[in-house]
C-alpha positions in Angstrom: 0.2 6.7 2.2 3.6 4.5 1.7 2.0 2.1 -0.7 4.8 2.1 -3.5 7.5 0.8 -1.4 10.0 -1.8 -3.0 9.4 -5.4 -4.5 9.1 -7.4 -1.5 9.9 -9.9 -4.0 13.3 -8.3 -4.8 13.6 -8.3 -0.8 12.9 -10.9 0.2 15.1 -13.0 -1.5 18.3 -10.2 -1.1 17.7 -10.8 2.2 17.4 -14.4 2.2 20.6 -14.3 0.1 22.7 -11.5 1.4 21.8 -11.0 5.2 20.8 -14.7 6.3 23.9 -16.2 3.6 21.1 -18.7 2.5 21.8 -21.1 -0.9 20.4 -18.3 -4.1 17.7 -21.1 -4.9 15.7 -21.3 -1.6 14.8 -17.5 -2.4 13.9 -17.9 -5.6 11.7 -20.5 -4.6 10.0 -18.4 -2.2 9.9 -15.9 -4.6 8.5 -17.9 -7.1 5.5 -19.5 -4.9 5.1 -16.6 -3.4 4.0 -14.8 -7.5 1.7 -18.1 -8.0 -0.3 -16.9 -4.9 0.0 -13.1 -5.5 -1.1 -13.3 -8.9 -4.6 -14.8 -8.0 -5.3 -12.9 -4.8 -5.1 -9.2 -6.4 -8.0 -10.0 -8.1 -10.2 -11.9 -4.7 -9.0 -8.8 -2.7 -10.2 -6.2 -5.5 -12.8 -7.8 -5.7 -13.9 -7.7 -1.8 -12.6 -4.1 -2.6 -15.8 -3.8 -4.1 -18.3 -5.6 -2.1 -16.9 -3.5 1.1 -15.4 -0.9 0.2 -11.3 0.0 -1.0 -10.5 1.4 2.6 -11.2 -1.4 4.8 -9.0 -3.5 2.1 -6.3 -0.6 2.5 -6.3 -0.8 6.4 -6.4 -4.5 6.8 -3.4 -4.7 4.6 -1.5 -1.6 6.8 -2.4 -3.5 10.0 -0.8 -6.9 8.7 2.6 -5.2 6.9 2.8 -4.2 10.9 2.2 -7.2 12.4 3.8 -9.2 9.7 7.0 -7.2 9.4 8.0 -9.0 12.5 6.8 -13.2 11.6 8.5 -12.4 8.2 12.0 -11.8 10.1 11.8 -14.9 13.1 10.2 -17.1 9.8 13.9 -16.2 7.7 15.8 -16.9 11.1 14.9 -20.2 11.3 16.6 -20.9 7.7 13.8 -23.1 7.3 13.5 -23.4 3.5 9.5 -24.1 4.3 9.9 -20.6 6.7 11.3 -19.3 4.1 8.2 -19.3 1.7 6.0 -19.1 4.3 7.5 -15.6 4.8 7.4 -14.3 1.3 4.0 -15.8 0.7 2.5 -13.9 3.4 4.5 -10.6 2.4 3.6 -10.6 -1.2 -0.6 -11.6 -0.2 0.1 -8.4 1.6 2.0 -6.5 -1.2 -1.6 -8.1 -2.8 -4.1 -6.5 -1.1 -2.1 -3.1 -1.5 -2.2 -3.1 -5.4 -5.4 -4.0 -5.6 -7.1 -1.4 -4.7 -4.5 1.3 -5.0 -4.9 2.2 -8.1 -9.1 2.7 -7.9 -8.7 4.3 -4.6 -6.4 6.8 -4.7 -8.0 7.6 -8.2 -10.9 8.1 -6.7 -9.7 10.6 -3.9 -8.9 13.4 -6.8 -11.6 15.8 -8.8 -11.3 15.3 -12.2 -9.5 18.5 -12.7 -6.3 17.4 -10.8 -7.1 13.4 -10.8 -4.0 13.0 -13.1 -1.4 15.1 -10.8 -3.2 14.4 -7.8 -2.6 10.4 -8.1 1.2 11.0 -10.5 2.2 13.1 -7.3 1.3 10.8 -4.7 2.5 7.6 -6.1 5.9 9.4 -7.6 6.8 11.1 -4.5 6.2 8.0 -2.7 8.3 5.7 -4.5 11.7 8.6 -4.4 10.9 9.4 -1.1 9.9 5.6 1.0 10.9 3.0 -2.1 14.6 4.5 -3.0 15.6 4.9 0.2 13.7 1.7 1.7 17.7 -0.5 0.9 19.4 2.1 1.9 17.9 1.9 5.1 17.7 -1.2 5.8 21.4 -2.2 5.1 22.3 0.6 7.2 19.9 -0.5 10.2 21.1 -4.3 10.3 25.0 -3.3 10.2 24.1 -0.8 13.3 22.2 -3.5 15.1 22.8 -6.5 13.5 19.7 -7.8 13.4 16.3 -8.2 10.9 14.4 -6.5 13.4 15.7 -3.1 13.3 14.3 -4.0 9.6 11.1 -5.0 10.9 10.8 -1.9 13.2 11.7 0.4 10.1 8.4 -1.5 7.6 6.3 -1.6 10.7 6.5 2.1 11.1 5.9 2.9 7.4 3.4 0.2 7.9 2.1 2.5 10.7 2.2 5.5 8.3 -0.1 3.6 5.7 -3.0 3.0 8.4 -2.4 6.2 10.0 -3.3 8.0 6.2 -6.4 5.4 5.5 -7.9 5.6 8.5 -8.1 9.7 7.9 -9.3 9.0 4.2 -12.5 9.1 3.0 -14.0 5.7 1.6 -14.2 5.9 -2.1 -16.0 2.7 -3.5 -19.8 4.0 -4.0 -18.5 7.5 -5.6 -19.1 8.5 -8.7 -16.1 9.7 -9.9 -17.9 12.8 -11.9 -19.1 14.1 -9.3 -16.2 14.0 -6.8 -15.6 17.9 -5.8 -18.5 19.1 -7.9 -20.6 18.8 -4.2 -20.2 22.1 -3.0 -21.2 24.5 -5.9 -23.7 22.2 -6.6 -25.1 22.9 -3.6 -24.7 26.7 -3.9 -26.9 26.9 -7.4 -29.7 27.3 -5.8 -28.9 30.1 -3.2 -26.9 31.4 -6.8 -30.8 31.8 -8.3 -32.6 32.9 -5.4 -29.5 36.0 -5.3 -30.2 36.4 -9.4 -34.3 35.7 -9.1 -34.6 38.6 -6.1 -32.3 41.0 -8.8 -34.9 41.0 -10.8 -37.9 41.2 -8.6 -36.5 44.3 -7.3 
């Protein structure tokens, strides 16, 4: 899952100042307002995930990423400070939804024996392959096409990959961490006991 994207606050501020050529304070104000909104949003999304499940929240964030990618750049192209704030706030709300569930969701996908390795490998590979390359790809796309919508298309593809992965994944809200990976051995125990009993009788 492509959850380890570069921080939207940093990306949004850079887009406003370096590409749109707007005043630095506009980007900083937008990021500040976005962070104020995102701070309470993270625990609220976490509470929602506890009620309806991690997977629906993650799927919703992935769908929102696909749609908001284009809305984000459309709002930035207006060069209106209020529109820029709306763009950044929307992006940070989506990021908040990801952040609220990723810890629990990823941990509950792996059995205890490989949980730390599995989560670490998934998150760090995503950071290296997606996070580190994203700014380079974004600049290259903008240089090649001269429009932020090329970057939006790239973000939409990343959102689609996350959506596909979350649709394949199973819901983990009611899963007991201690029981992950232990279901198959438990199912085999009655058969093993029967076999041993048959051997003893014979």
